C-alpha positions, 0 to 999 in steps of 0.5 A: 047358393041361390038364397046367399045370391039373393042376399047379395042382389039385394044388398047391391040394390040398397048399395045402388040406391044410396050411390044413386042418392049420392050421385043426385047430390053431386049432380045438384051441386053442379047444376048451376053456377054458385048454387051451393047444396053442399055447404061447407068447403071444397074438400067435402065436395071431393070426399062426397065424390069419393064416397060415391065411387067407393060405394058403387064400386066396392058395395055395388058392382063387385058384390053383385057380379062376383057374389050375386051372378056367381052364386046364381049362375055358376051351379046352373051353368056347370049343372050342380045342384049346389056350389062346392062348399055351400057352408063356406059360402054362407059364411062369405056374406 
């Protein structure tokens, strides 16, 4: 289970880096009035903001919280050597 937890943590790390990159793009757009980093219309900016939120929530927060910490800490807290259905857990990722 700890191998799967590490995979979830690494996936969360890459997703956090992608979300942070998009956040930097948003901050550059809002850095000064009249600065156009995102070339296009306002819908593209709104799409980038939505993509940032989607990536951070669904690809970073939820997988790390549920998959990463759940697979790493639950067996440790219970005192079990592994989780109840390890093969089913391997399929989950």
